[in-house]
C-alpha positions as CSV (number, residue, x, y, z in Angstrom):
1,M,-3.1,-19.1,36.8
2,V,-4.1,-17.5,33.6
3,T,-1.6,-17.4,30.7
4,A,-3.6,-15.0,28.4
5,V,-6.8,-13.2,27.7
6,I,-7.6,-12.6,24.1
7,L,-10.4,-10.9,22.2
8,I,-10.5,-11.7,18.4
9,D,-13.1,-10.5,15.9
10,N,-14.7,-12.6,13.2
11,D,-12.0,-11.6,10.7
12,S,-9.2,-13.0,12.9
13,N,-8.1,-9.5,14.0
14,R,-6.8,-8.9,17.5
15,V,-9.1,-6.5,19.4
16,L,-7.5,-7.0,22.8
17,S,-4.9,-9.4,24.1
18,K,-3.0,-9.6,27.3
19,F,-0.3,-12.3,27.9
20,Y,0.9,-12.8,31.5
21,Q,4.3,-13.8,32.6
22,P,4.8,-15.5,36.0
23,A,6.0,-12.8,38.5
24,H,8.5,-15.1,40.2
25,P,10.2,-18.2,39.0
26,D,10.1,-21.3,41.2
27,P,13.1,-21.0,43.5
28,K,13.6,-24.8,43.6
29,N,13.6,-25.2,39.8
30,P,14.0,-21.9,38.0
31,N,14.0,-23.6,34.5
32,A,10.8,-25.5,35.2
33,F,8.4,-23.0,33.5
34,K,9.2,-21.2,30.3
35,H,6.5,-19.0,29.1
36,P,5.3,-20.3,25.7
37,F,4.6,-16.9,24.1
38,Q,7.8,-14.9,24.4
39,T,7.5,-12.9,21.2
40,L,4.8,-11.1,19.3
41,K,5.2,-13.5,16.4
42,E,4.5,-16.5,18.7
43,Q,1.5,-14.7,20.2
44,R,0.1,-13.9,16.8
45,A,0.6,-17.4,15.5
46,F,-1.1,-18.8,18.6
47,E,-4.0,-16.4,18.2
48,A,-4.5,-17.3,14.5
49,A,-4.3,-21.0,15.3
50,I,-6.9,-21.0,18.1
51,W,-9.2,-18.7,16.0
52,E,-9.0,-21.2,13.1
53,K,-9.7,-24.1,15.5
54,T,-12.7,-22.4,17.2
55,R,-14.4,-20.3,14.5
56,R,-16.6,-23.2,13.3
57,Q,-17.1,-25.0,16.6
58,N,-19.9,-24.5,19.1
59,G,-18.0,-25.8,22.1
60,D,-16.4,-23.8,24.9
61,I,-13.1,-25.6,25.7
62,L,-10.1,-26.7,23.7
63,L,-6.7,-28.2,24.5
64,Y,-4.2,-26.7,22.0
65,E,-0.4,-27.0,22.2
66,N,-0.5,-27.9,25.9
67,Q,-2.6,-24.9,26.7
68,L,-6.2,-25.0,27.9
69,V,-8.3,-22.6,25.9
70,L,-11.8,-21.6,27.0
71,Y,-13.8,-19.4,24.7
72,K,-17.1,-17.7,24.4
73,Q,-18.5,-16.3,21.2
74,S,-20.4,-13.1,21.0
75,I,-22.0,-11.3,18.0
76,D,-18.8,-10.5,16.1
77,L,-16.1,-11.4,18.8
78,T,-14.7,-14.3,20.5
79,F,-13.4,-14.1,24.1
80,Y,-10.6,-16.5,25.0
81,I,-9.0,-17.4,28.4
82,V,-5.8,-19.4,28.1
83,G,-4.3,-21.3,30.9
84,P,-1.8,-24.2,31.4
85,A,-3.0,-27.7,30.6
86,G,-3.1,-28.6,34.3
87,E,-5.2,-25.7,35.4
88,N,-8.7,-26.1,36.8
89,E,-11.2,-25.8,33.9
90,L,-14.1,-24.7,36.2
91,M,-12.0,-21.9,37.6
92,L,-11.1,-20.7,34.2
93,Q,-14.7,-21.0,33.1
94,G,-15.7,-18.8,36.1
95,V,-13.1,-16.2,35.1
96,L,-14.3,-16.2,31.5
97,T,-18.0,-15.9,32.5
98,G,-17.3,-13.2,35.1
99,F,-15.2,-11.1,32.7
100,Y,-17.7,-11.5,29.8
101,D,-20.7,-10.7,32.0
102,A,-19.0,-7.6,33.5
103,V,-18.2,-6.3,30.0
104,A,-21.8,-7.0,29.0
105,M,-23.0,-4.9,32.0
106,L,-20.6,-2.1,31.3
107,L,-21.6,-2.0,27.6
108,R,-25.3,-2.3,28.4
109,H,-25.4,-5.8,26.8
110,Q,-24.1,-4.6,23.5
111,V,-21.0,-6.9,23.4
112,E,-19.8,-6.3,19.9
113,K,-16.6,-5.1,18.3
114,R,-17.7,-1.5,17.8
115,S,-18.9,-0.9,21.3
116,I,-15.8,-2.6,22.8
117,L,-13.5,-0.4,20.7
118,E,-15.4,2.7,21.8
119,N,-15.2,1.7,25.5
120,L,-11.8,0.0,25.4
121,D,-10.8,1.8,28.6
122,L,-13.7,0.2,30.5
123,V,-12.9,-3.2,29.1
124,V,-9.2,-3.0,30.0
125,L,-10.1,-1.8,33.5
126,A,-12.5,-4.7,33.9
127,L,-9.8,-7.1,32.7
128,D,-7.4,-5.6,35.3
129,E,-10.0,-6.0,38.0
130,T,-10.5,-9.6,37.0
131,I,-6.9,-10.8,36.5
132,D,-3.6,-9.3,37.8
133,N,-0.4,-10.7,36.4
134,G,-2.1,-14.0,35.7
135,I,-3.6,-14.3,39.2
136,V,-7.4,-14.3,39.3
137,L,-8.7,-11.5,41.6
138,E,-12.4,-11.5,41.1
139,T,-15.0,-13.6,39.2
140,D,-18.2,-11.8,40.3
141,P,-19.3,-9.7,37.3
142,V,-21.3,-7.2,39.5
143,A,-18.3,-6.5,41.7
144,I,-16.0,-6.1,38.6
145,A,-18.5,-3.7,36.9
146,S,-19.1,-1.7,40.0
147,R,-15.3,-1.1,40.5
148,V,-15.0,0.0,36.8
149,S,-18.1,1.9,36.0
150,R,-18.2,5.6,35.7
151,P,-20.6,7.4,38.1
152,K,-23.4,9.2,36.3
153,P,-22.9,13.0,36.4
154,D,-26.5,13.7,37.4
155,A,-26.8,10.9,39.9
156,G,-25.5,12.9,42.9
157,V,-27.4,15.5,44.9
158,N,-26.0,19.0,44.9
159,L,-25.9,19.9,48.5
160,A,-25.5,23.6,47.7
161,D,-29.1,23.6,46.3
162,I,-30.6,22.3,49.6
163,Q,-31.9,25.1,51.8
164,L,-32.1,24.4,55.5
165,N,-34.1,26.7,57.6
166,E,-36.3,26.5,60.7
167,Q,-39.5,26.0,58.6
168,S,-38.1,23.0,56.6
169,I,-36.9,21.3,59.8
170,M,-40.2,21.8,61.5
171,Q,-42.0,20.5,58.4
172,A,-39.8,17.3,58.4
173,F,-40.4,16.8,62.1
174,T,-44.2,17.1,61.7
175,T,-44.2,14.6,58.8
176,V,-42.2,12.1,60.8
177,R,-44.4,12.5,63.9
178,D,-47.6,11.9,61.8
179,K,-46.1,8.8,60.1
180,I,-45.1,7.3,63.5
181,G,-48.5,8.1,64.9
182,Q,-50.2,6.3,62.0
183,R,-47.9,3.2,62.4
184,I,-48.7,3.0,66.2
185,L,-52.5,3.2,65.5
186,Q,-52.2,0.5,62.8
187,G,-50.6,-1.9,65.3
């Protein structure tokens, strides 16, 4: 389960953050899990603390306040995935890498603050395709980007412009017949 996804710039400003609450409490022990970031003040304090811890480090994983924090630094941003301390680190790393690579594909490998803010809709959609309410849905960056990306307006063929008549059909038939004949003669 993912507790939070956070994007922070080099000046410790929040670019994007999404904190997830568990959908259903454990019926056997409803008081077992209390979400650690209930208020905006707690969220901001946690963001400032992890940014301060990671801004000078070159690692990619950190255990802070019983939360597992994985991060990846870009040009002027840091991507964070936060999970409970007992969560599988490799799974969280796969989520972080998949989300980061999907954003890179969507932004044509210009992963910087300006391009993220200009395409915030695509980034948030990519996040929603990756994680839903703390549950990991997809880690394949190509699948995430293909679900989110906008189709190019000139990519489709306008069927109204195609003219079908007897001559064009006969011309297509002749071309196919000639190609098949050449293939048969070649062996």
